[in-house]
C-alpha positions as CSV (number, residue, x, y, z in Angstrom):
1,M,22.9,-6.3,9.3
2,P,20.7,-8.4,11.4
3,A,19.1,-10.8,9.5
4,L,15.1,-10.7,9.2
5,N,13.6,-12.7,12.1
6,H,10.2,-11.5,11.6
7,F,6.9,-11.4,9.3
8,G,5.0,-9.4,7.3
9,L,1.2,-8.8,8.0
10,D,-0.8,-6.7,5.5
11,I,-5.0,-6.7,7.4
12,G,-6.3,-6.0,4.4
13,T,-10.4,-5.1,3.7
14,H,-10.7,-7.8,1.8
15,S,-7.9,-10.2,2.7
16,L,-5.0,-10.8,5.2
17,K,-1.6,-11.5,4.1
18,A,1.6,-12.9,5.6
19,V,4.9,-13.2,3.8
20,Q,8.2,-14.3,5.8
21,L,11.5,-14.3,4.6
22,S,14.6,-14.9,5.2
23,G,18.2,-13.2,5.0
24,S,18.7,-9.7,4.4
25,S,16.6,-7.5,3.2
26,E,19.6,-7.6,0.2
27,Q,19.5,-10.9,-0.3
28,P,16.2,-12.3,0.7
29,G,15.1,-16.0,1.2
30,F,11.8,-17.5,1.1
31,V,10.2,-19.4,4.3
32,A,6.5,-18.8,4.1
33,A,4.0,-17.1,2.8
34,G,-0.2,-17.2,2.2
35,Q,-3.7,-15.0,2.4
36,I,-6.8,-15.5,3.9
37,P,-10.3,-13.6,3.8
38,T,-11.0,-10.9,6.3
39,P,-13.9,-11.3,8.4
40,P,-16.6,-8.8,7.1
41,H,-16.5,-5.4,8.8
42,T,-13.7,-6.0,10.6
43,V,-10.9,-3.8,10.4
44,S,-12.6,-0.4,10.8
45,A,-15.0,-1.8,13.2
46,E,-13.7,-0.9,17.2
47,T,-16.0,-3.5,18.8
48,E,-14.2,-6.3,20.9
49,E,-16.3,-8.9,18.9
50,S,-14.7,-7.2,15.6
51,V,-10.9,-7.3,17.5
52,E,-11.4,-11.3,18.6
53,A,-12.9,-12.2,15.1
54,L,-9.8,-10.5,13.5
55,A,-7.5,-12.4,16.1
56,A,-9.0,-15.7,15.2
57,T,-8.2,-15.0,11.5
58,V,-4.8,-13.8,12.1
59,K,-4.2,-16.8,14.1
60,T,-5.2,-19.0,11.4
61,L,-3.2,-17.6,9.0
62,H,-0.4,-17.9,11.0
63,K,-1.0,-21.8,11.2
64,E,-1.8,-22.6,7.8
65,A,0.5,-20.0,5.9
66,R,3.0,-22.1,7.9
67,I,5.1,-19.0,9.1
68,T,8.2,-20.1,12.0
69,T,8.2,-16.4,13.6
70,N,5.8,-14.7,16.5
71,K,7.5,-11.5,15.5
72,V,5.1,-9.3,13.1
73,V,5.8,-6.1,11.4
74,A,1.9,-4.9,10.4
75,A,0.8,-2.2,7.9
76,L,-1.5,0.6,9.3
77,P,-4.2,1.3,6.2
78,E,-3.8,4.1,4.4
79,S,-6.8,5.2,4.4
80,Q,-7.1,5.4,8.4
81,I,-3.8,7.7,8.9
82,F,-2.8,10.9,7.6
83,T,0.5,11.3,5.5
84,R,1.5,14.8,3.7
85,V,4.6,16.3,2.3
86,I,5.2,19.7,4.2
87,E,8.2,22.1,3.7
88,L,10.0,23.6,6.7
89,P,12.2,26.4,6.8
90,P,16.0,24.8,7.2
91,L,15.8,23.3,11.5
92,S,17.6,21.5,13.6
93,A,16.6,18.2,14.9
94,A,15.0,19.8,18.1
95,E,13.5,22.7,16.3
96,T,11.7,20.4,13.6
97,R,10.7,18.3,16.5
98,H,8.8,21.5,18.0
99,A,7.6,23.0,14.3
100,I,6.3,19.6,13.2
101,S,3.9,19.3,15.9
102,W,2.8,22.6,14.9
103,E,2.4,22.1,11.7
104,A,0.6,18.9,12.0
105,E,-2.1,20.7,13.8
106,Q,-2.8,22.3,10.0
107,Y,-3.2,19.1,8.2
108,V,-4.7,16.7,10.9
109,P,-8.4,16.8,11.6
110,I,-8.1,15.2,14.9
111,P,-6.7,16.8,17.7
112,M,-2.9,16.0,18.1
113,S,-3.1,14.4,21.6
114,E,-5.3,11.3,19.9
115,V,-2.3,10.6,17.1
116,R,1.3,9.5,17.0
117,L,3.4,10.9,15.0
118,D,6.8,10.3,12.9
119,W,8.2,11.9,10.6
120,Q,11.1,12.3,8.2
121,V,13.1,14.6,6.5
122,L,13.2,14.0,2.7
123,G,15.8,16.6,1.5
124,K,15.8,20.6,0.1
125,T,12.8,21.8,-2.2
126,V,13.7,22.8,-6.0
127,A,14.8,26.2,-4.8
128,G,16.5,25.4,-1.9
129,D,15.4,27.5,0.8
130,K,13.3,25.1,2.9
131,M,13.4,21.6,3.3
132,E,10.6,18.9,2.7
133,V,9.4,16.2,5.6
134,L,7.1,13.8,5.3
135,L,4.7,13.8,7.9
136,V,3.4,10.8,9.5
137,A,0.1,10.8,11.8
138,A,-2.3,7.7,12.8
139,P,-4.8,7.9,15.6
140,I,-3.6,5.9,18.3
141,I,-7.0,4.4,18.6
142,L,-6.3,2.6,15.6
143,V,-2.4,1.9,16.8
144,E,-4.0,0.6,19.9
145,R,-6.4,-1.7,18.0
146,F,-4.1,-3.4,15.9
147,I,-1.8,-4.1,18.2
148,K,-4.7,-5.5,21.0
149,T,-5.8,-7.8,17.6
150,I,-2.0,-9.1,16.9
151,K,-2.0,-9.9,20.5
152,A,-4.5,-11.7,20.8
153,A,-3.6,-13.8,18.3
154,G,-1.0,-14.7,20.6
155,L,2.1,-12.6,18.5
156,T,4.2,-9.9,19.2
157,V,4.3,-6.6,17.6
158,V,7.9,-5.3,16.3
159,G,6.9,-2.5,14.1
160,L,3.7,-1.0,12.2
161,E,4.0,1.6,9.9
162,T,2.2,2.9,6.6
163,E,1.0,0.5,3.6
164,I,2.6,2.9,1.5
165,T,6.1,2.5,3.3
166,A,5.9,-1.1,2.6
167,V,5.0,-1.0,-1.1
168,V,7.5,1.1,-1.9
169,R,10.1,-0.6,-0.1
170,S,9.2,-4.1,-2.1
171,L,8.3,-2.4,-5.8
172,V,10.9,0.7,-6.0
173,Q,13.8,1.2,-3.4
174,R,15.6,-2.6,-4.1
175,S,16.0,-1.7,-8.0
176,E,19.1,0.4,-8.3
177,G,19.1,3.1,-10.3
178,A,15.4,3.4,-10.7
179,P,13.6,6.3,-12.3
180,T,11.4,8.4,-10.5
181,T,8.5,6.3,-10.3
182,M,4.7,7.0,-9.3
183,V,3.6,3.9,-7.2
184,V,-0.3,3.0,-7.6
185,S,-1.9,0.7,-5.1
186,I,-5.4,-0.7,-6.1
187,G,-7.1,-1.9,-2.9
188,A,-10.8,-3.5,-2.4
189,S,-11.5,0.1,-0.6
190,T,-8.7,2.5,-1.5
191,T,-6.1,3.7,-3.8
192,D,-2.4,5.1,-2.4
193,L,-0.4,6.7,-4.9
194,S,3.2,7.8,-3.7
195,I,6.2,9.0,-6.2
196,V,9.2,7.9,-5.1
197,T,12.2,9.5,-6.6
198,G,15.8,8.2,-5.3
199,G,14.3,5.9,-3.5
200,R,12.4,8.2,-1.0
201,I,9.0,9.0,-0.6
202,N,8.7,12.4,-2.0
203,F,4.3,12.5,-2.7
204,T,1.3,10.4,-1.1
205,R,-2.1,10.2,-1.7
206,S,-4.9,8.0,-0.6
207,I,-8.6,7.9,-2.6
208,A,-11.5,6.7,-1.2
209,T,-12.1,4.9,-4.7
210,G,-11.0,0.6,-4.9
211,G,-11.7,-2.7,-6.6
212,V,-15.5,-2.8,-4.7
213,A,-16.4,0.4,-6.5
214,L,-15.7,-0.7,-9.6
215,A,-17.3,-4.5,-8.9
216,R,-20.3,-2.3,-7.6
217,G,-20.2,-0.5,-11.3
218,V,-20.5,-3.6,-13.0
219,A,-23.4,-4.9,-11.0
220,Q,-25.6,-1.5,-11.2
221,E,-24.9,-1.3,-14.9
222,L,-25.0,-5.1,-15.9
223,G,-27.6,-5.9,-13.4
224,F,-25.5,-8.9,-11.3
225,E,-25.0,-9.8,-7.9
226,L,-21.8,-8.3,-6.4
227,D,-20.3,-11.8,-6.3
228,Q,-20.7,-12.2,-9.8
229,A,-19.8,-8.5,-10.9
230,T,-16.4,-8.9,-9.1
231,E,-16.0,-11.9,-11.2
232,Y,-17.0,-10.3,-14.8
233,M,-14.7,-7.4,-13.4
234,K,-11.5,-9.7,-13.3
235,T,-12.1,-11.4,-16.5
236,Y,-12.8,-8.9,-18.4
237,G,-11.5,-5.8,-16.9
238,L,-10.9,-3.1,-19.0
239,D,-10.7,-5.1,-22.2
240,A,-13.1,-3.1,-24.9
241,T,-13.1,-6.6,-27.3
242,S,-14.4,-8.7,-24.5
243,L,-18.3,-9.0,-24.0
244,E,-18.8,-6.0,-26.8
245,G,-17.4,-3.8,-24.6
246,K,-19.9,-3.7,-21.7
247,V,-17.7,-4.9,-19.0
248,M,-15.1,-1.9,-19.7
249,Q,-17.9,0.8,-20.2
250,A,-19.3,-0.1,-16.6
251,I,-16.3,0.0,-15.0
252,K,-15.2,3.0,-17.0
253,P,-16.5,5.9,-15.2
254,V,-15.2,4.6,-11.9
255,F,-11.8,4.0,-12.7
256,D,-11.7,7.4,-14.6
257,V,-11.5,8.9,-11.1
258,I,-8.4,6.9,-9.8
259,V,-6.8,8.2,-14.0
260,N,-8.3,12.0,-13.2
261,E,-6.4,11.8,-9.3
262,I,-3.3,10.3,-10.8
263,R,-3.4,13.5,-13.5
264,R,-3.9,15.8,-11.0
265,S,-1.1,14.1,-8.7
266,L,1.4,14.2,-11.7
267,A,0.9,17.5,-12.5
268,F,0.9,18.9,-8.7
269,Y,4.5,17.0,-8.1
270,A,6.0,18.6,-11.6
271,T,5.1,22.1,-10.1
272,K,7.4,21.2,-7.1
273,H,10.0,19.1,-8.7
274,P,9.8,20.2,-12.3
275,D,13.9,18.7,-13.0
276,L,12.3,15.3,-11.8
277,P,9.8,14.3,-13.7
278,V,7.9,10.5,-13.1
279,K,9.1,8.3,-16.0
280,R,7.2,5.5,-14.8
281,V,3.9,4.2,-13.1
282,V,4.1,0.8,-11.5
283,V,0.9,-0.7,-10.3
284,T,0.2,-3.0,-7.6
285,G,-2.9,-4.4,-5.3
286,G,-5.7,-6.5,-5.8
287,T,-7.1,-4.8,-8.3
288,A,-4.1,-4.0,-10.5
289,K,-4.3,-7.5,-13.0
290,L,-7.5,-6.1,-14.6
291,S,-7.5,-7.1,-18.3
292,G,-6.1,-4.3,-19.8
293,L,-6.0,-1.7,-17.3
294,V,-2.2,-1.3,-18.2
295,I,-2.6,-0.2,-21.7
296,Y,-5.7,1.8,-20.9
297,L,-3.9,3.4,-18.0
298,A,-0.5,4.3,-20.2
299,E,-2.8,5.9,-22.9
300,A,-4.7,8.2,-20.5
301,I,-1.5,9.4,-19.0
302,G,1.1,9.4,-21.3
303,L,3.7,7.4,-19.8
304,E,4.7,3.8,-19.6
305,V,2.9,1.4,-17.1
306,Q,4.0,-1.6,-15.2
307,I,3.0,-4.4,-13.0
308,G,4.6,-4.2,-10.1
309,N,6.4,-7.8,-8.9
310,P,7.1,-7.8,-5.4
311,W,8.9,-11.3,-5.4
312,E,11.8,-10.0,-7.8
313,G,15.0,-10.9,-6.2
314,V,13.8,-13.9,-4.1
315,S,14.0,-17.9,-5.0
316,L,10.6,-18.7,-4.8
317,P,10.0,-22.6,-4.4
318,S,9.4,-23.8,-7.6
319,S,6.5,-26.0,-6.4
320,I,4.4,-22.4,-5.5
321,A,6.2,-20.0,-7.7
322,P,3.2,-19.8,-10.5
323,K,1.1,-19.4,-7.5
324,L,2.8,-16.7,-5.5
325,E,3.7,-14.9,-8.8
326,E,0.3,-15.0,-10.2
327,E,-1.0,-13.5,-6.7
328,G,2.1,-11.0,-6.6
329,T,0.3,-7.7,-6.3
330,S,-1.8,-8.5,-3.6
331,Y,1.3,-9.7,-1.5
332,A,3.2,-6.4,-2.0
333,V,2.6,-4.9,0.8
334,A,3.5,-8.1,2.8
335,V,6.6,-8.2,1.1
336,G,7.3,-5.0,2.0
337,L,6.3,-5.5,5.7
338,A,8.6,-8.5,5.9
339,L,11.8,-6.8,4.2
340,K,12.1,-4.3,7.0
341,Q,15.4,-4.3,7.9
342,E,16.0,-3.3,11.9
343,T,17.9,-0.5,12.7
344,K,20.0,-1.1,15.3
């Protein structure tokens, strides 16, 4: 199996994260990691200035984190791509390729000439008369912008994949015998949901609500500036006993939007896979460590909830292990990208 010889780059709306590992995906060794704030409004902007600003920041991160390779596997933001599990009749590989293009037109709201398609056959449906296929459509303009940005930083793109694919690799696929798991990744601007059975992604959904929306709720309710509201949100979160529960009451209506989407997703999945019920929820992302979040979510959905640890199985240097473990939820995508094994 080829050795890992690239680094993972997670270009988030709030921060950029980079992780480099050595060895193999089964026995990874730590090389380097770091994160740096993302220049405001650069990830979704299509201007030349935004590309240059983002590229300069990637270059700075590469240097400051002491990454030793120029090869990059990066993640495309879930909110800007189209991912869906579709059902097709049993087909040959050639027939599937033709059918995918036709099916994608039904679900992707932009012309097929403007996207790059990828797919993975997951297996048969419960009834056994159809097969499930994970369909991913990425706008070409988005792919080209990411490649251009990374090249402008003096680096070489060796792979692009979705954030959900990377998170599932770092948090679920390395755990042998893991039960059917829902992964909830709460980022700055979106929350991405996925359900994983037998190491394969069987369901995905992206919600346009994340940490920034929660902080805005605190700002509006308590009359704070957004920066101060963010600090209060991180400190007191969904803990009903802190500050007389004022921060929790400000966050709750927004967080319940996420909770309701989780409930709906679990109910939909249960109709498709009644024989493989979700047994646990793993939470990750920069907003995952809010005080009281695990207990609140567990009580709301009636399932075991745990914080994901992407560093599990990775030997970290003792000097930086506490900091990296504390920030672990922020690194889940980048670790997953760093673990991507080349197929040869």
